[in-house]
N, C-alpha and C positions, 0 to 999 in steps of 0.2 A: 504494500500500500504506499501511496505517496508520503504519508506522514512518517513512515518508518525510516526515511532518509531525510536529508537536509533541504531537499528541493522546496518543500512547503514553506520553509522560513522565508525563502526569497520571493514567494508569492504573497506571503502574509505581511512581511515586515515593512516594505515601502508604503503600502496603503495604510497600515497602522500608524506609522510615523506621521504621514500627511494628515490623516483625519484627527489624530490626537491633538496635534499642535493647532490645527484649524479650529477645532471645537474650543480649546482653551483660549484661543484669541478672540473668537466671536462670542463666546458665552462666559464661562468661569472655570475654575479649577475643579469644582465638584462635578460639573458636567463632563469634563475631560476624564476624571477618575471613573465616573459611571461608565462612560464608553469604553475605557480601557479594561474595566472589569468584564464587560460584555464581550469585548474582543478576546480576552483571555479564556473565557468560557467557550467561545467558538473555537479557539486554538485547541483547547482540550477536547472538545466534542468532535473535532474533525476526525480523530482516531476512532472513537466509539461514542456516538451521541447518547447512547443508552445510559452512560455513566455520568452524564452532566447532572441529572437530578440527584444522583448519589453525592456528588461533590457539593452541590448547593445545600442539600440536607445536612451534610457534615458541617458546613460553615454556619448555618442557622443554629444547629444544635449546640455547637461549641460557643457561639457568641452568646446565646441565652444562658448557658451554664456559666460562662464567664461573668455575665452581668449579675447573676445570683451570688457568685463568689465575691464580687467586688461590692456588694451591697453592705449597708451599715449593720453592725452587730451591736445590739442593745441589751441582749439577755445572755446569760451564761450558756444556756442550752443552745443558742444559735451557733456558737463556735463548733459544737459537736455536729450540728446539722450541716454546717459548711464543709466539714471534713467528709461527711457522707455524700454530699453533692459532688465533691471532687472525685471521690472513689467511683461514684456512679458515672461521671463524665469520662474518666480515664478507662473504665471498664468497657463502656460502649465503644469508645474508640479502638481499644485493643480487640474487642470481639469482632468489629467490622474488619479490621486488618487481618485478624486471625482467620476469619471465615474465607476471605478471598485468597489469602496467601498460604495458609497452612492446613486447610481442611483436607485437601487431596493427599498431602504428605502424611497426615495423621491416619487417614483411612487406609492408605496403602500399607502402613506399618501395622495397623490392627489386623488387616487381612493376612499379612505375612506371619505375624506372631500367633494369632488366634485361629487361623485357618478359615476366616470369614470370607464372604464374597460380596461385601458391600460395594455399591457402585453409585456414585453421585453425578455422573456425567462429567462434562468438561467445564470447569469454573475458570472464566477468563479473568486474569488479574487486571484491575483498573490501573492504568498507567499512572505512576507518580503517587500511588496511595500511601506508600511508606513515608514519603516526604511531606505531604500535606497532613498526614496523621501526626507525625512527630512534631511538626510545626505548631499544631494546635494543642497537643498535650503540653508542650512547654508554656503556652499561653495560659492554660487552665491552672497549672502548678503555680506559676507566678501570680495569677489572680488570687489564688488561695493564700499565698504568702504576702499578698498586698504589695507586690512588686510590679504590678501592671496598672496602667491608667485605664480610664473609661474611654473607649473609642467608639465612634459611630460605626454603624453596620457597613456603610459604604467603604470606608477606609479599611476596616477589618476584612471585608470581602476581597478587596484589592490586594491586601497583604497575603491572603491565602492563595488567591488564583493567579497572582502576578506571573505572567507566562514565561519570562526568562528562567524562573527557578522551578516552575510547577512540575515539569516532567522528570527531571533528574537532579534536583537540588541546585544550589546549596540549601540546607535546612536553615530557614530564616528565623530570626528572633524579633519579637514584636517591638522591643525597645530600640532596636536598630532601624527598623523599617518604617513603622507607623509614623514617627515624627517626620520622616522624609516625605511621606505621602501628604502630609498636611501643610507642607511648605509651598506657597504659590510660585516661588521661583523655579521649582522643578517642573512646572507645567508650561514654561516658556522655552522656546527653541534657543539653544546655545550652540554656536558653531564649535566652540572648544569641546563641549560634551559630544557633539556629533563626530568630530574628528578623532577624539580619543576612543570613543565607543566603537566606531567602525574599525579603527586600527586593531584594537584588542580582539574584536569579533573575527576579523580576517586572519589574525595570527592563530586563533583557536580553530578556525575552519581549516587552515593549512595543516595543523597538527592532526585533525581528525581524518580528512579525506586523503591527504598525501602520506603523512608519516605513519598513522595508525593503519588505515585501510590498505594502502598500496605498499607501504614499506614493511609491515609486519604481519598483518592479518592472514595473508595467503599462505603462511608457513605454519599456522597454528593447527587448524582443523585436520590436515592430512596426517600429522604426527600423532595428535591426541586421538584421532579416529582410528588409526592403525593400532594404537595401543589398546583401545577399547575392544577392537576386533581380534586381538591376539596376534597381530602381525609382527613381523621381524623388524626390530629397531636397533640401531647401533647407539653407542654412548653419545656420539656427536649429534645424532638425530634427536635424541631426547633433550640434550642440552639446547639444541637449536630451537626445538618446539617450546621449551620452558622459557627461554630468553625472549623468543618472539612474542609469546603471550604476555610476558612481563612488560615488554615495550609497547605492545598493542594497547593494553589496558592503561598504561601510563599516558600515551598520547591521546587515546580516546577520551579518557576522563579529564585530563588536563585541557584538551581541546574543548570539551563541553563546558568546563568551568570558565574558560576564557570567553567562549561565545555568550554564555549567560551574563558574565560581568560586562561584556561589550554592549550587549543588547540593552541591559538596564541603564548603562551610562549614557546611551543615546537619549534616554528620557530623563536624564539628570539624576538618576538614582544610583547609589553605590551599594553593591552587594558585599557581604563579608568575604574575606579571603577563604578559599576552600582547598587550595592546592599550592604548595610552595616547595618545589624541587625535592620531593620526598626520597628519591634515590641518592641524594647527596648526604642523607642522614648518617651520623656516626654511631647511632645506637637505635635500638628498636623503640625506645621511649621517644627519641627525637623523630623517628619516622612517623609515629602517630601524632606528633605535633605538626606535621607537614602534610599528611595524607588525609583526605576527606575531613578537613579541620572542623567543619561545622557538625559533622556526625560525632567526632571525638568530643567536642564541646558539650553536645547534648547528652552523650553517655556519661560524661564526667559530672555534669550539673544535675541531671535528673535520674541517674541510676547509681553511679559509683558513690557519690557523696551521700545520697539518702540511705544507701546500704550501710554507711558508716565510714566510708573512705578510709583514711589512715588514722582515724581517731581511736580505734578500738584495739590497737595492738598490731604487731607484725603479722601474726597468723591470720587474723581477720582481714587485714589489709590485702594480703595475697589472695585470700578466698574471694574478696570483693572484686579483685582484678579479674580473677578467672570467671566469675559469674558474669561480669560486665562483657568480657570478650566472647564468651559463649553466646550471650544474647546478641552481641554484635554480629557474630557469624550467622545466627538464625535470622537476623534482620535482613541480611543480604540474600537469603534464599531458603526455601523449604527443602532441605536435603542434608544428608549426613556429611557430605563433603564440606558444606558451609559451616556446620557445627564443629567438625574437626579442624577446619581452618581457624575458627574463632578460638578453640581450645589451644591450638598451636601458638597463636599470637598471645594468648593469656600466659602460656608457659614461657614464651620469649620475654614478656614484660616482667614476670615474677623473677626470672633469671637475671634480667638486666638490673632490677632493683636490688637483688641480693648481691650482685657483683659491685654495684656502686657503694653499697653499705660496707662491704668488706674492703673496698679500695680506699674508702675514707679512713679506715682504721689502720691502714698499712702505708708503707712508703710509696706505693704505686701511685698515690694521689698526685705526686710531683710530676708524673709522666703524662698526665692527662692532656696537656696542650702540646705535646711533641708531635711533629708531623708524622712519624711512623706509627704512633698510637692512633692518631686520627685516621690515617689511611687503613690501618688494620681494622679499626672499628667500622669504617665505611664498607670495606669488602665483606666482613663477617655479617654485617647488617643486610647488605644486598643479597648475600647467599641465602640467609634465613628468609628473606622476603620472597626470593625466587622459589624456594622449596614450598613456602606457603601458597604461592600462586599456582603451583602444580596441583596441589590438593583442591584449590578453589576452582580451577578450570576443568578438572577431570570429570568425566561422566559419572563415575562412582569411585568409591574408595579403592576397589580392586585396580581400576585403571590408574589411579594415582600411585598406588604401590608399584605397578609395573614400570611406569615412567621413572619414578625415583630410584627404584632398584637398578635400572639400566643406566641411569645418570651416574651412579657411583660404583658401577662394576664395569671396568674398561673393556671394551671390545675393539679389536683391531679393525682398521678400515683402510682400504686402498685410497691413495691420494686422488685417484680418478673417480671415486665414489663420493667424495665430499661435495656438498652443494655450496659451491663458492659464492654463488649469488646470494643465497640466504645469509651466509656468514658475513659477506660484505655489507649487506643491509643491516645486520645486527650490530656490527662494529660501528657503522656510520651513526646509527641511532643512539647507541651507547655514548658515542663521543658528544652528541648533542645533549644528552641527559646529564652527563657528568661535567662537561666543560663550558657549556653555554649558559648565559643568564636566563632566568625565567621571565615571563611576561611582566610580572610586577616589578622586577628590577629594571627592565627596559623602560617601563612607563612610569617609574617612581616619581619623576618630576611633577606629574599630574595627579598624584595620590589616587591611584585607580580603584582601590578597594578600601572597605572599612578594616580597622585593625591591621594596618599594613605591617607585614612581617619583614624583619630585616635580620634574619638569623644567619644569612650567608653574605659575605662581602661580594660585591659585583666583580672585583678583580681590576687590576690596573689596565689591562688590555681593553676592557669594555667600558671604562669610565666615560670616555668621550663618545660612546656609541649609544647612549640612552636617547630615547625618542624625544624629538622636538619638532614643531611644525616648520620644516624647511624643505627645499626642493629635493635634496638627497633622500630624505626619508620618504617623500611623496613618491619618488621613483621606486624605492624599495617596496613600499606597500602597494603600489600599482602592480608590480610583478607578483607579489604574494597574492593579491586579489585575483589576477588573471590566471595564475596557475591553479588556485583553489577552485575558481568558478569553471574553468575548463575541465578539471577533474570531476566536478559534480555533474557536468553535462555529459561527458563522454565515458565515464567509468561507472562501475557498479558500486555506489556508495552504500555501506552497511549501516544498520541502525546502531545507535549508541549502546554500548554494552550496559550502561547503568539504567537503560529503560526497563530492563527485566527485574530490577531490584525495587 
């Protein structure tokens, strides 16, 4: 379907921009916000119109629950009632998410374990349900804590349906977004926002259609498919498939994040940073501070800390980490491979914290800023992440075991049997990942995102190559745009990987 690729954006975006700023100029910001909400619902409904009422019902339900939680408390018993309302609201959200995302997985496992023959037909997962559910759960929790203000239904509806984030994130927070929607200046056309937004958008598009789809995706399915069918695979084949998927997911997700940030910036809105060169991380803790940053923030603030965080002792802290990461894996998909992937990253995080605690009490703490310890940490972290992605991508645990077993048991291979094109692509993409600045660093003069991350220096070579409005950069982005658009038109563009989550 057209919506499963990026072509629809090019049909939708120019008209949306024109009508949005025309309405805001002729009428007012509220009329523009209303139209943008309706346009976002159309954008969502183009994929499956039947789920638009579900999204609208979810918005109305959570808005009304939020109003109840934000109401005045005059009696002692009302505080207990507020807690029950919160539990009710969260339960309904999780039941809705659970029905669409996990019912078939649960039924399949019950049939397998108990020998039943239950059949529920095919339940189609509403696109983006995980993102708009988590976005609204955070609003309810903050409303209960009285950390949220009272917002009108129009701006709240726009906050949830805002189309740049609706399909695959980032997970938005009401305190960051709703004040922006209420500022009249964000409803006026700004040529700076237009230039910055389009530039970021086309960088993201290039990552998606050229680097992810053309550079890496074609090598993934043949290798993982052969592993699932029990085909013969060499060590280099399996490493190639694992690294290709590692890079495909990186550029696919990074590309979507950039496109979402760029689209929002065109309309004067800044989204939170969601992706900041995670494969440059020197530890698995740092990796999760750079990868899917808004999900990490949500899990920390609304799961890990409420479970007790690190306040209840070391053992409980590590148990909370494991629970959080297991649920993180389950959030990504209904399958044992996702749960195992979450458990694996939970183990990584616990090991990393144990190592840091031991290092503080030893002389090794003096080596933490040496170049060789940083390099060693980066390589070990990257290796652990690649192993995790094998489990994440595999059809089942058996397939993951086959790929990993062959990755770490050397099989001889003739030089003529090596896929030099695949390995050339992998090495080229790895050089971009490890040695080039990310989009936020290139665009940092114009403050492209909220909560700008600066955990990595841009490097002396790149200092004078940060984006600014001049003819040199205009030529560069004209080439990027032309290559991206040509690829969209003449190649088979795949859907974004995070659409399925």
